[in-house]
Structure formats: structure tokens, C-alpha cells
HTML snippet that shows the backbone in 3Dmol.js (N, CA, C, O; Angstrom):
<script src="https://3Dmol.org/build/3Dmol-min.js"></script>
<div id="view" style="width:600px;height:400px;position:relative"></div>
<script>
const pdb = `
ATOM      1  N   MET A   1     -17.349   1.218  -9.216  1.00  0.00           N
ATOM      2  CA  MET A   1     -16.649   1.248 -10.118  1.00  0.00           C
ATOM      3  C   MET A   1     -15.123   0.502  -9.570  1.00  0.00           C
ATOM      4  O   MET A   1     -14.893   0.269  -8.384  1.00  0.00           O
ATOM      5  N   LYS A   2     -14.172   0.198 -10.702  1.00  0.00           N
ATOM      6  CA  LYS A   2     -13.375  -0.652  -9.685  1.00  0.00           C
ATOM      7  C   LYS A   2     -11.882  -0.201 -10.736  1.00  0.00           C
ATOM      8  O   LYS A   2     -11.507   0.131 -11.861  1.00  0.00           O
ATOM      9  N   ILE A   3     -11.479  -0.497  -9.384  1.00  0.00           N
ATOM     10  CA  ILE A   3      -9.480   0.088  -9.385  1.00  0.00           C
ATOM     11  C   ILE A   3      -8.450  -1.309  -8.961  1.00  0.00           C
ATOM     12  O   ILE A   3      -8.637  -2.378  -8.380  1.00  0.00           O
ATOM     13  N   GLU A   4      -7.329  -0.644  -9.585  1.00  0.00           N
ATOM     14  CA  GLU A   4      -6.347  -1.552  -9.361  1.00  0.00           C
ATOM     15  C   GLU A   4      -5.483  -1.274  -8.253  1.00  0.00           C
ATOM     16  O   GLU A   4      -4.789  -0.293  -8.523  1.00  0.00           O
ATOM     17  N   VAL A   5      -5.243  -1.741  -7.111  1.00  0.00           N
ATOM     18  CA  VAL A   5      -4.542  -1.676  -6.126  1.00  0.00           C
ATOM     19  C   VAL A   5      -3.123  -2.690  -6.555  1.00  0.00           C
ATOM     20  O   VAL A   5      -2.950  -3.629  -7.332  1.00  0.00           O
ATOM     21  N   ASN A   6      -2.045  -1.743  -5.354  1.00  0.00           N
ATOM     22  CA  ASN A   6      -1.458  -2.131  -5.875  1.00  0.00           C
ATOM     23  C   ASN A   6       0.032  -2.040  -3.694  1.00  0.00           C
ATOM     24  O   ASN A   6       1.227  -1.747  -3.727  1.00  0.00           O
ATOM     25  N   LEU A   7      -0.384  -2.225  -3.008  1.00  0.00           N
ATOM     26  CA  LEU A   7       0.683  -2.283  -2.091  1.00  0.00           C
ATOM     27  C   LEU A   7       1.782  -2.802  -1.978  1.00  0.00           C
ATOM     28  O   LEU A   7       1.891  -3.794  -2.698  1.00  0.00           O
ATOM     29  N   PHE A   8       3.242  -2.411  -0.989  1.00  0.00           N
ATOM     30  CA  PHE A   8       4.253  -3.278  -1.427  1.00  0.00           C
ATOM     31  C   PHE A   8       4.416  -2.935  -0.316  1.00  0.00           C
ATOM     32  O   PHE A   8       3.597  -2.513   0.500  1.00  0.00           O
ATOM     33  N   ALA A   9       6.370  -3.239  -0.165  1.00  0.00           N
ATOM     34  CA  ALA A   9       6.952  -3.934   0.806  1.00  0.00           C
ATOM     35  C   ALA A   9       5.469  -4.100   2.209  1.00  0.00           C
ATOM     36  O   ALA A   9       4.313  -4.394   1.907  1.00  0.00           O
ATOM     37  N   THR A  10       5.796  -3.911   3.190  1.00  0.00           N
ATOM     38  CA  THR A  10       5.568  -4.280   4.654  1.00  0.00           C
ATOM     39  C   THR A  10       3.586  -4.156   4.469  1.00  0.00           C
ATOM     40  O   THR A  10       2.649  -4.758   4.994  1.00  0.00           O
ATOM     41  N   LEU A  11       3.694  -3.127   3.522  1.00  0.00           N
ATOM     42  CA  LEU A  11       2.226  -3.019   3.649  1.00  0.00           C
ATOM     43  C   LEU A  11       1.791  -4.296   2.908  1.00  0.00           C
ATOM     44  O   LEU A  11       0.619  -4.278   3.283  1.00  0.00           O
ATOM     45  N   VAL A  12       1.878  -5.445   2.093  1.00  0.00           N
ATOM     46  CA  VAL A  12       1.457  -6.393   1.636  1.00  0.00           C
ATOM     47  C   VAL A  12       0.307  -6.829   2.447  1.00  0.00           C
ATOM     48  O   VAL A  12      -0.864  -7.033   2.129  1.00  0.00           O
ATOM     49  N   GLN A  13       1.064  -6.944   3.822  1.00  0.00           N
ATOM     50  CA  GLN A  13       0.272  -7.434   5.171  1.00  0.00           C
ATOM     51  C   GLN A  13      -1.679  -7.290   4.977  1.00  0.00           C
ATOM     52  O   GLN A  13      -2.495  -7.907   5.662  1.00  0.00           O
ATOM     53  N   TYR A  14      -1.795  -6.926   4.565  1.00  0.00           N
ATOM     54  CA  TYR A  14      -2.853  -5.846   4.468  1.00  0.00           C
ATOM     55  C   TYR A  14      -4.284  -6.124   3.095  1.00  0.00           C
ATOM     56  O   TYR A  14      -5.433  -5.696   2.979  1.00  0.00           O
ATOM     57  N   LYS A  15      -3.349  -7.110   2.223  1.00  0.00           N
ATOM     58  CA  LYS A  15      -4.097  -7.470   0.716  1.00  0.00           C
ATOM     59  C   LYS A  15      -5.258  -8.346   1.581  1.00  0.00           C
ATOM     60  O   LYS A  15      -5.166  -8.938   2.656  1.00  0.00           O
ATOM     61  N   PRO A  16      -6.125  -8.211   0.863  1.00  0.00           N
ATOM     62  CA  PRO A  16      -7.318  -9.079   1.181  1.00  0.00           C
ATOM     63  C   PRO A  16      -6.819 -10.779   0.938  1.00  0.00           C
ATOM     64  O   PRO A  16      -6.210 -11.390   0.059  1.00  0.00           O
ATOM     65  N   GLU A  17      -7.601 -11.193   2.539  1.00  0.00           N
ATOM     66  CA  GLU A  17      -7.051 -12.421   1.381  1.00  0.00           C
ATOM     67  C   GLU A  17      -7.418 -13.430   0.026  1.00  0.00           C
ATOM     68  O   GLU A  17      -6.869 -14.440  -0.413  1.00  0.00           O
ATOM     69  N   HIS A  18      -8.722 -12.576  -0.443  1.00  0.00           N
ATOM     70  CA  HIS A  18      -9.391 -13.283  -0.739  1.00  0.00           C
ATOM     71  C   HIS A  18      -8.534 -13.332  -3.120  1.00  0.00           C
ATOM     72  O   HIS A  18      -8.458 -13.903  -4.208  1.00  0.00           O
ATOM     73  N   THR A  19      -8.073 -11.747  -1.905  1.00  0.00           N
ATOM     74  CA  THR A  19      -7.104 -12.293  -3.498  1.00  0.00           C
ATOM     75  C   THR A  19      -5.583 -12.862  -3.683  1.00  0.00           C
ATOM     76  O   THR A  19      -4.524 -12.504  -3.168  1.00  0.00           O
ATOM     77  N   SER A  20      -5.863 -13.786  -4.528  1.00  0.00           N
ATOM     78  CA  SER A  20      -4.587 -14.310  -5.321  1.00  0.00           C
ATOM     79  C   SER A  20      -3.117 -13.687  -6.221  1.00  0.00           C
ATOM     80  O   SER A  20      -2.078 -14.319  -6.415  1.00  0.00           O
ATOM     81  N   ARG A  21      -3.308 -12.829  -6.492  1.00  0.00           N
ATOM     82  CA  ARG A  21      -1.897 -11.845  -6.803  1.00  0.00           C
ATOM     83  C   ARG A  21      -2.508 -11.155  -6.574  1.00  0.00           C
ATOM     84  O   ARG A  21      -3.639 -11.040  -6.103  1.00  0.00           O
ATOM     85  N   LYS A  22      -1.307 -10.246  -7.117  1.00  0.00           N
ATOM     86  CA  LYS A  22      -0.724  -8.618  -7.013  1.00  0.00           C
ATOM     87  C   LYS A  22      -0.692  -7.980  -8.293  1.00  0.00           C
ATOM     88  O   LYS A  22      -0.497  -8.571  -9.355  1.00  0.00           O
ATOM     89  N   PRO A  23      -0.897  -6.723  -8.153  1.00  0.00           N
ATOM     90  CA  PRO A  23      -2.114  -5.981  -8.030  1.00  0.00           C
ATOM     91  C   PRO A  23      -3.036  -6.460  -7.937  1.00  0.00           C
ATOM     92  O   PRO A  23      -2.866  -7.589  -8.396  1.00  0.00           O
ATOM     93  N   TRP A  24      -4.525  -6.295  -7.448  1.00  0.00           N
ATOM     94  CA  TRP A  24      -5.626  -6.373  -7.269  1.00  0.00           C
ATOM     95  C   TRP A  24      -6.466  -5.675  -8.145  1.00  0.00           C
ATOM     96  O   TRP A  24      -6.147  -4.698  -8.823  1.00  0.00           O
ATOM     97  N   ILE A  25      -7.407  -6.153  -8.103  1.00  0.00           N
ATOM     98  CA  ILE A  25      -9.151  -5.208  -8.430  1.00  0.00           C
ATOM     99  C   ILE A  25     -10.093  -4.860  -7.334  1.00  0.00           C
ATOM    100  O   ILE A  25     -10.772  -5.778  -6.874  1.00  0.00           O
ATOM    101  N   GLU A  26     -10.220  -3.732  -6.880  1.00  0.00           N
ATOM    102  CA  GLU A  26     -10.970  -4.001  -5.656  1.00  0.00           C
ATOM    103  C   GLU A  26     -12.550  -3.023  -6.292  1.00  0.00           C
ATOM    104  O   GLU A  26     -12.622  -2.133  -7.139  1.00  0.00           O
ATOM    105  N   THR A  27     -13.238  -3.440  -5.752  1.00  0.00           N
ATOM    106  CA  THR A  27     -14.574  -2.932  -5.988  1.00  0.00           C
ATOM    107  C   THR A  27     -14.669  -1.514  -5.195  1.00  0.00           C
ATOM    108  O   THR A  27     -14.147  -1.411  -4.085  1.00  0.00           O
ATOM    109  N   CYS A  28     -15.237  -0.613  -5.698  1.00  0.00           N
ATOM    110  CA  CYS A  28     -14.955   0.458  -4.826  1.00  0.00           C
ATOM    111  C   CYS A  28     -16.769   1.402  -4.832  1.00  0.00           C
ATOM    112  O   CYS A  28     -17.620   1.297  -5.715  1.00  0.00           O
ATOM    113  N   LYS A  29     -16.855   2.202  -3.617  1.00  0.00           N
ATOM    114  CA  LYS A  29     -18.193   2.647  -4.616  1.00  0.00           C
ATOM    115  C   LYS A  29     -18.069   4.213  -5.673  1.00  0.00           C
ATOM    116  O   LYS A  29     -17.019   4.286  -6.312  1.00  0.00           O
ATOM    117  N   ASP A  30     -18.757   5.022  -5.794  1.00  0.00           N
ATOM    118  CA  ASP A  30     -18.257   5.999  -6.629  1.00  0.00           C
ATOM    119  C   ASP A  30     -17.927   7.279  -5.901  1.00  0.00           C
ATOM    120  O   ASP A  30     -18.726   7.693  -5.062  1.00  0.00           O
ATOM    121  N   GLY A  31     -16.734   7.987  -6.173  1.00  0.00           N
ATOM    122  CA  GLY A  31     -16.647   8.837  -4.928  1.00  0.00           C
ATOM    123  C   GLY A  31     -15.615   9.016  -3.860  1.00  0.00           C
ATOM    124  O   GLY A  31     -15.481  10.045  -3.197  1.00  0.00           O
ATOM    125  N   MET A  32     -14.945   8.002  -3.756  1.00  0.00           N
ATOM    126  CA  MET A  32     -14.115   7.050  -2.292  1.00  0.00           C
ATOM    127  C   MET A  32     -12.830   8.102  -2.790  1.00  0.00           C
ATOM    128  O   MET A  32     -12.599   8.836  -3.751  1.00  0.00           O
ATOM    129  N   THR A  33     -12.263   7.760  -1.722  1.00  0.00           N
ATOM    130  CA  THR A  33     -11.426   9.276  -1.976  1.00  0.00           C
ATOM    131  C   THR A  33      -9.989   7.398  -1.790  1.00  0.00           C
ATOM    132  O   THR A  33     -10.254   6.198  -1.864  1.00  0.00           O
ATOM    133  N   VAL A  34      -9.192   7.836  -1.650  1.00  0.00           N
ATOM    134  CA  VAL A  34      -7.995   6.739  -1.402  1.00  0.00           C
ATOM    135  C   VAL A  34      -7.786   6.341   0.368  1.00  0.00           C
ATOM    136  O   VAL A  34      -7.883   5.298   1.014  1.00  0.00           O
ATOM    137  N   ASN A  35      -7.386   8.069   0.778  1.00  0.00           N
ATOM    138  CA  ASN A  35      -7.838   6.942   2.439  1.00  0.00           C
ATOM    139  C   ASN A  35      -9.323   6.392   2.747  1.00  0.00           C
ATOM    140  O   ASN A  35      -9.397   5.956   3.895  1.00  0.00           O
ATOM    141  N   THR A  36     -10.194   6.326   2.215  1.00  0.00           N
ATOM    142  CA  THR A  36     -11.086   5.504   2.550  1.00  0.00           C
ATOM    143  C   THR A  36     -10.374   4.251   1.925  1.00  0.00           C
ATOM    144  O   THR A  36     -10.309   3.311   2.717  1.00  0.00           O
ATOM    145  N   LEU A  37      -9.973   4.081   1.019  1.00  0.00           N
ATOM    146  CA  LEU A  37      -9.294   2.973   0.787  1.00  0.00           C
ATOM    147  C   LEU A  37      -8.832   2.024   1.621  1.00  0.00           C
ATOM    148  O   LEU A  37      -8.962   0.812   1.795  1.00  0.00           O
ATOM    149  N   LEU A  38      -8.288   2.880   2.056  1.00  0.00           N
ATOM    150  CA  LEU A  38      -7.348   2.836   2.918  1.00  0.00           C
ATOM    151  C   LEU A  38      -6.987   1.667   3.942  1.00  0.00           C
ATOM    152  O   LEU A  38      -6.266   0.695   4.168  1.00  0.00           O
ATOM    153  N   GLU A  39      -8.398   2.780   4.557  1.00  0.00           N
ATOM    154  CA  GLU A  39      -9.369   2.678   6.211  1.00  0.00           C
ATOM    155  C   GLU A  39     -10.611   1.508   5.062  1.00  0.00           C
ATOM    156  O   GLU A  39     -11.588   1.240   5.761  1.00  0.00           O
ATOM    157  N   ASN A  40     -10.675   1.197   4.384  1.00  0.00           N
ATOM    158  CA  ASN A  40     -11.884  -0.368   4.519  1.00  0.00           C
ATOM    159  C   ASN A  40     -11.039  -1.470   4.518  1.00  0.00           C
ATOM    160  O   ASN A  40     -11.241  -2.577   5.018  1.00  0.00           O
ATOM    161  N   LEU A  41      -9.742  -0.919   3.699  1.00  0.00           N
ATOM    162  CA  LEU A  41      -9.025  -2.673   3.601  1.00  0.00           C
ATOM    163  C   LEU A  41      -7.589  -2.540   5.241  1.00  0.00           C
ATOM    164  O   LEU A  41      -6.604  -3.227   5.512  1.00  0.00           O
ATOM    165  N   GLY A  42      -8.241  -1.287   5.937  1.00  0.00           N
ATOM    166  CA  GLY A  42      -7.477  -1.534   7.205  1.00  0.00           C
ATOM    167  C   GLY A  42      -6.408  -1.690   7.376  1.00  0.00           C
ATOM    168  O   GLY A  42      -6.039  -2.562   8.164  1.00  0.00           O
ATOM    169  N   VAL A  43      -5.333  -0.737   6.557  1.00  0.00           N
ATOM    170  CA  VAL A  43      -3.933   0.373   6.051  1.00  0.00           C
ATOM    171  C   VAL A  43      -4.003   1.238   7.264  1.00  0.00           C
ATOM    172  O   VAL A  43      -4.839   2.140   7.211  1.00  0.00           O
ATOM    173  N   PRO A  44      -3.248   1.132   8.404  1.00  0.00           N
ATOM    174  CA  PRO A  44      -3.090   1.866   9.568  1.00  0.00           C
ATOM    175  C   PRO A  44      -1.883   3.357   8.582  1.00  0.00           C
ATOM    176  O   PRO A  44      -0.726   3.214   8.184  1.00  0.00           O
ATOM    177  N   LEU A  45      -3.022   4.955   8.467  1.00  0.00           N
ATOM    178  CA  LEU A  45      -2.920   5.919   7.156  1.00  0.00           C
ATOM    179  C   LEU A  45      -1.199   6.277   7.484  1.00  0.00           C
ATOM    180  O   LEU A  45      -0.453   6.773   6.640  1.00  0.00           O
ATOM    181  N   ASP A  46      -0.667   5.799   9.286  1.00  0.00           N
ATOM    182  CA  ASP A  46       0.558   6.278   9.689  1.00  0.00           C
ATOM    183  C   ASP A  46       1.618   5.533   9.035  1.00  0.00           C
ATOM    184  O   ASP A  46       2.749   6.019   8.999  1.00  0.00           O
ATOM    185  N   ALA A  47       1.374   4.419   8.523  1.00  0.00           N
ATOM    186  CA  ALA A  47       2.040   3.496   8.180  1.00  0.00           C
ATOM    187  C   ALA A  47       2.558   3.944   6.875  1.00  0.00           C
ATOM    188  O   ALA A  47       3.651   3.659   6.385  1.00  0.00           O
ATOM    189  N   VAL A  48       1.399   4.862   6.256  1.00  0.00           N
ATOM    190  CA  VAL A  48       1.636   5.321   3.951  1.00  0.00           C
ATOM    191  C   VAL A  48       2.587   6.599   4.728  1.00  0.00           C
ATOM    192  O   VAL A  48       2.755   7.312   5.718  1.00  0.00           O
ATOM    193  N   LYS A  49       2.988   6.235   3.476  1.00  0.00           N
ATOM    194  CA  LYS A  49       4.372   6.721   3.042  1.00  0.00           C
ATOM    195  C   LYS A  49       4.108   7.824   2.026  1.00  0.00           C
ATOM    196  O   LYS A  49       4.109   9.053   2.105  1.00  0.00           O
ATOM    197  N   VAL A  50       3.782   6.583   0.626  1.00  0.00           N
ATOM    198  CA  VAL A  50       3.530   7.561  -0.262  1.00  0.00           C
ATOM    199  C   VAL A  50       3.088   7.180  -0.937  1.00  0.00           C
ATOM    200  O   VAL A  50       3.234   5.963  -0.827  1.00  0.00           O
ATOM    201  N   ILE A  51       2.271   7.516  -2.097  1.00  0.00           N
ATOM    202  CA  ILE A  51       1.350   7.446  -3.243  1.00  0.00           C
ATOM    203  C   ILE A  51       0.791   7.453  -4.552  1.00  0.00           C
ATOM    204  O   ILE A  51       0.544   8.581  -4.980  1.00  0.00           O
ATOM    205  N   PHE A  52       0.464   6.274  -5.479  1.00  0.00           N
ATOM    206  CA  PHE A  52       0.945   6.862  -6.804  1.00  0.00           C
ATOM    207  C   PHE A  52      -0.695   7.111  -7.302  1.00  0.00           C
ATOM    208  O   PHE A  52      -1.328   7.400  -6.286  1.00  0.00           O
ATOM    209  N   VAL A  53      -1.169   7.105  -7.934  1.00  0.00           N
ATOM    210  CA  VAL A  53      -2.417   7.014  -8.817  1.00  0.00           C
ATOM    211  C   VAL A  53      -1.934   7.110  -9.992  1.00  0.00           C
ATOM    212  O   VAL A  53      -1.131   8.003 -10.259  1.00  0.00           O
ATOM    213  N   ASN A  54      -2.271   6.357 -10.748  1.00  0.00           N
ATOM    214  CA  ASN A  54      -1.950   6.623 -11.938  1.00  0.00           C
ATOM    215  C   ASN A  54      -0.342   6.734 -13.007  1.00  0.00           C
ATOM    216  O   ASN A  54       0.010   6.823 -14.183  1.00  0.00           O
ATOM    217  N   ASN A  55       0.311   6.641 -11.385  1.00  0.00           N
ATOM    218  CA  ASN A  55       1.522   6.853 -11.687  1.00  0.00           C
ATOM    219  C   ASN A  55       2.463   7.599 -11.806  1.00  0.00           C
ATOM    220  O   ASN A  55       3.605   7.666 -12.260  1.00  0.00           O
ATOM    221  N   VAL A  56       1.214   8.513 -10.943  1.00  0.00           N
ATOM    222  CA  VAL A  56       1.138   9.661 -10.978  1.00  0.00           C
ATOM    223  C   VAL A  56       1.374  10.073  -9.172  1.00  0.00           C
ATOM    224  O   VAL A  56       0.364  10.126  -8.471  1.00  0.00           O
ATOM    225  N   ARG A  57       3.017  10.392  -8.430  1.00  0.00           N
ATOM    226  CA  ARG A  57       2.065  10.751  -6.929  1.00  0.00           C
ATOM    227  C   ARG A  57       1.119  12.085  -6.078  1.00  0.00           C
ATOM    228  O   ARG A  57       1.004  13.310  -6.088  1.00  0.00           O
ATOM    229  N   ALA A  58       0.645  11.016  -5.468  1.00  0.00           N
ATOM    230  CA  ALA A  58      -0.997  11.770  -4.845  1.00  0.00           C
ATOM    231  C   ALA A  58      -0.946  11.413  -3.450  1.00  0.00           C
ATOM    232  O   ALA A  58      -0.354  10.519  -2.845  1.00  0.00           O
ATOM    233  N   ASN A  59      -2.273  13.006  -2.840  1.00  0.00           N
ATOM    234  CA  ASN A  59      -2.815  13.076  -1.704  1.00  0.00           C
ATOM    235  C   ASN A  59      -3.042  11.910  -1.573  1.00  0.00           C
ATOM    236  O   ASN A  59      -2.825  11.032  -2.408  1.00  0.00           O
ATOM    237  N   SER A  60      -3.640  11.751  -0.189  1.00  0.00           N
ATOM    238  CA  SER A  60      -4.661  11.066   0.103  1.00  0.00           C
ATOM    239  C   SER A  60      -6.553  11.283  -0.217  1.00  0.00           C
ATOM    240  O   SER A  60      -7.650  10.778  -0.456  1.00  0.00           O
ATOM    241  N   ASP A  61      -6.031  12.035  -0.060  1.00  0.00           N
ATOM    242  CA  ASP A  61      -7.846  13.053  -0.608  1.00  0.00           C
ATOM    243  C   ASP A  61      -7.396  12.894  -1.974  1.00  0.00           C
ATOM    244  O   ASP A  61      -6.205  13.174  -2.110  1.00  0.00           O
ATOM    245  N   ILE A  62      -8.003  12.522  -3.044  1.00  0.00           N
ATOM    246  CA  ILE A  62      -7.936  12.670  -4.639  1.00  0.00           C
ATOM    247  C   ILE A  62      -9.084  11.487  -4.581  1.00  0.00           C
ATOM    248  O   ILE A  62      -9.127  10.796  -3.563  1.00  0.00           O
ATOM    249  N   VAL A  63      -9.602  11.350  -5.177  1.00  0.00           N
ATOM    250  CA  VAL A  63     -10.604  11.264  -5.554  1.00  0.00           C
ATOM    251  C   VAL A  63     -10.516   9.834  -6.671  1.00  0.00           C
ATOM    252  O   VAL A  63      -9.781  10.420  -7.466  1.00  0.00           O
ATOM    253  N   LEU A  64     -10.578   9.361  -6.892  1.00  0.00           N
ATOM    254  CA  LEU A  64     -10.502   7.500  -7.419  1.00  0.00           C
ATOM    255  C   LEU A  64     -11.632   7.758  -8.602  1.00  0.00           C
ATOM    256  O   LEU A  64     -12.818   7.681  -8.279  1.00  0.00           O
ATOM    257  N   LYS A  65     -11.353   7.996  -9.665  1.00  0.00           N
ATOM    258  CA  LYS A  65     -12.006   6.883 -10.272  1.00  0.00           C
ATOM    259  C   LYS A  65     -12.496   5.891 -11.495  1.00  0.00           C
ATOM    260  O   LYS A  65     -11.512   5.823 -12.232  1.00  0.00           O
ATOM    261  N   ASP A  66     -13.196   5.361 -11.867  1.00  0.00           N
ATOM    262  CA  ASP A  66     -12.972   3.692 -12.164  1.00  0.00           C
ATOM    263  C   ASP A  66     -11.929   3.968 -13.199  1.00  0.00           C
ATOM    264  O   ASP A  66     -11.640   4.912 -13.934  1.00  0.00           O
ATOM    265  N   GLY A  67     -11.386   2.510 -12.907  1.00  0.00           N
ATOM    266  CA  GLY A  67     -10.200   2.066 -13.467  1.00  0.00           C
ATOM    267  C   GLY A  67      -8.196   2.899 -13.079  1.00  0.00           C
ATOM    268  O   GLY A  67      -7.032   2.690 -13.422  1.00  0.00           O
ATOM    269  N   ASP A  68      -8.713   3.518 -12.495  1.00  0.00           N
ATOM    270  CA  ASP A  68      -7.558   3.652 -11.776  1.00  0.00           C
ATOM    271  C   ASP A  68      -6.761   2.740 -11.202  1.00  0.00           C
ATOM    272  O   ASP A  68      -7.241   1.675 -10.813  1.00  0.00           O
ATOM    273  N   ARG A  69      -5.137   3.090 -11.036  1.00  0.00           N
ATOM    274  CA  ARG A  69      -4.637   1.944 -10.632  1.00  0.00           C
ATOM    275  C   ARG A  69      -3.553   3.160  -9.342  1.00  0.00           C
ATOM    276  O   ARG A  69      -2.898   4.196  -9.452  1.00  0.00           O
ATOM    277  N   VAL A  70      -3.888   2.315  -8.364  1.00  0.00           N
ATOM    278  CA  VAL A  70      -3.187   2.598  -6.787  1.00  0.00           C
ATOM    279  C   VAL A  70      -1.882   1.526  -6.367  1.00  0.00           C
ATOM    280  O   VAL A  70      -1.760   0.302  -6.339  1.00  0.00           O
ATOM    281  N   GLY A  71      -1.132   2.512  -6.108  1.00  0.00           N
ATOM    282  CA  GLY A  71       0.021   2.314  -5.464  1.00  0.00           C
ATOM    283  C   GLY A  71       0.640   2.790  -4.045  1.00  0.00           C
ATOM    284  O   GLY A  71       0.721   3.960  -3.671  1.00  0.00           O
ATOM    285  N   VAL A  72       0.932   1.992  -3.551  1.00  0.00           N
ATOM    286  CA  VAL A  72       0.332   2.739  -2.067  1.00  0.00           C
ATOM    287  C   VAL A  72       2.165   1.900  -1.258  1.00  0.00           C
ATOM    288  O   VAL A  72       2.510   0.722  -1.349  1.00  0.00           O
ATOM    289  N   PHE A  73       2.649   2.626  -0.819  1.00  0.00           N
ATOM    290  CA  PHE A  73       3.805   2.223   0.197  1.00  0.00           C
ATOM    291  C   PHE A  73       4.603   2.731   1.186  1.00  0.00           C
ATOM    292  O   PHE A  73       4.491   3.956   1.225  1.00  0.00           O
ATOM    293  N   PRO A  74       5.346   2.304   1.984  1.00  0.00           N
ATOM    294  CA  PRO A  74       5.440   2.617   3.249  1.00  0.00           C
ATOM    295  C   PRO A  74       7.216   3.542   3.291  1.00  0.00           C
ATOM    296  O   PRO A  74       8.053   3.521   2.389  1.00  0.00           O
ATOM    297  N   PRO A  75       7.293   4.083   4.302  1.00  0.00           N
ATOM    298  CA  PRO A  75       7.946   4.573   4.511  1.00  0.00           C
ATOM    299  C   PRO A  75       9.402   3.131   4.357  1.00  0.00           C
ATOM    300  O   PRO A  75       9.429   2.063   4.969  1.00  0.00           O
ATOM    301  N   VAL A  76      10.758   3.834   3.007  1.00  0.00           N
ATOM    302  CA  VAL A  76      12.144   2.576   2.985  1.00  0.00           C
ATOM    303  C   VAL A  76      12.532   3.448   3.784  1.00  0.00           C
ATOM    304  O   VAL A  76      12.213   4.629   3.926  1.00  0.00           O
ATOM    305  N   GLY A  77      13.582   2.484   4.548  1.00  0.00           N
ATOM    306  CA  GLY A  77      14.705   3.505   4.943  1.00  0.00           C
ATOM    307  C   GLY A  77      16.440   2.801   4.677  1.00  0.00           C
ATOM    308  O   GLY A  77      16.695   1.675   5.104  1.00  0.00           O
ATOM    309  N   GLY A  78      17.226   3.420   4.128  1.00  0.00           N
ATOM    310  CA  GLY A  78      18.608   2.745   3.731  1.00  0.00           C
ATOM    311  C   GLY A  78      19.020   3.302   3.770  1.00  0.00           C
ATOM    312  O   GLY A  78      18.794   4.505   3.907  1.00  0.00           O
ATOM    313  N   GLY A  79      20.505   2.319   3.595  1.00  0.00           N
ATOM    314  CA  GLY A  79      21.803   3.643   3.816  1.00  0.00           C
ATOM    315  C   GLY A  79      23.031   2.603   2.764  1.00  0.00           C
ATOM    316  O   GLY A  79      24.168   3.022   2.550  1.00  0.00           O
TER     317      GLY A  79
END
`;
const viewer = $3Dmol.createViewer("view");
viewer.addModel(pdb, "pdb");
viewer.setStyle({}, {cartoon: {color: "spectrum"}});
viewer.zoomTo();
viewer.render();
</script>
């Protein structure tokens, strides 16, 4: 199955080198969770603050489906 992935801010460093654009399409196994996707990309889970799947806030244990769009954000500070 194919998932559209977009890593934001400091998480962009974990984007695979073979991808030339942002977001990119990642091929995943059926039944994969966001957590597993992030682990496969080498993203430290403690660096993730907010996850969106299809523009809806989600937990990392959600099971992905073909065509899902995943956005991942680190903690953001401001003042």
C-alpha cells in the first residue's frame, strides 16, 4: 500500500534520501501503524509531538490504510 508522508520542521532530517519532494509516497505493508512507519524511517518517537492522518489528529498506534496521508510534527515552542 502507498502512504503519503510529510515530516515537518526538525523532523525533515529523517526524510529518506531517495525522495526528492515533500511530501513523498512511502510503500508500506498492510496493517502497518504510524508507530511502525516512524520507526522504519528512523524517527525517534520522543521527537514526535503531533500526528495527523488524513488531516485528523491521530495516535501513533492507528493502523494505516492505502492512500492515507500522514503528517508528523515535533514539539514547537514560541513566545
